[in-house]
N, C-alpha and C positions, 0 to 999 in steps of 0.2 A: 642568213638569217640576219635582218636587219636589228640594229642595237635597239631601235624603240621596242621592237618586238619583245625582245628578251627583257628590258626593262618592265614592259607591261605584265608579262608572265611572272616576274619576280615579285611585284606588287600584287598582283592577283594572289599569289601563294601566301603573302604576307598578311594580307586582309583575311583570307580564307583561316589561316593559322591564329589570327586575332580572334575573329569569330567563335572558332571552336575553343578557344583558352576562355574567352568571356561566358560562352554558354556553359562550359565545363563548370566554371566556378559558380554562376548561377544555379545550377543543378545541384552542385555540392551545398551550396547556402541553403537550398530549399530541403535537401535531406536532412542537413544540420537542425534546421528550425522545425521540421517533422519531428525529428528524433526528440528535440528539446520540449516541445508539446506534448507528445507521448510520455516522457519522464515526468513532467510537471502533472499530468493526469494520474499517473501510477503514484506520485507521492500523494496527491489528494485523496486517492482511493486508499491507499495505506494509512493514512491517517485518520480517515473515517472508520475504517476497521479497527483500528488500536481503539478509538473511541468507544466504539460499540463493545468491544471486548472488555475495556475497563469497565463499562456499565455492567456487562454480564457479570464481572468478577465482583462487582460491588453488591450486587442482587444475590449473587451465590455466597457471599460472606454473611449478608443479613439472614437469609433463610438458615444457614449452618447455625448462627447464634441463636435464632428462633428454635432451633432445632435442640441444640443444647439446653437452652431453657427448659423446653418442654420436658427433655428428658430428665432433667434434674428435678422438676415440678414432679413428674411421675414417681422418680426415687424417692421422693419424700413423701407422696401419698402411699407408696408401697410399704415404706418403713411404718408410717402411721398405723396402716391397715395390719401390719404385722404384731405392731404393739397392741392393738384392741381385740384380735383375734385370740381367744383361748386356745385354740389348737395348735398356733404356732410356738414355738420355743424360740425366745429372742436371747 
């Protein structure tokens, strides 16, 4: 086999290896970027859900405060009714 054919084969193998290496890096870079994008979307979704949960907690606390106030008002009215009712021993 002539020397120039061997050199040509070696060069072709090196070119193929370089193409595979560059292609592999690009594929890995695309995969990493895809994973970064997905992670950012998940973070955004998590932040939105956390905000919604905080809003629901705030509303629940306000409702609980109103319920406590209503219960206390009802107890005051019950005590007043017991004081007025001659059939109830106080």
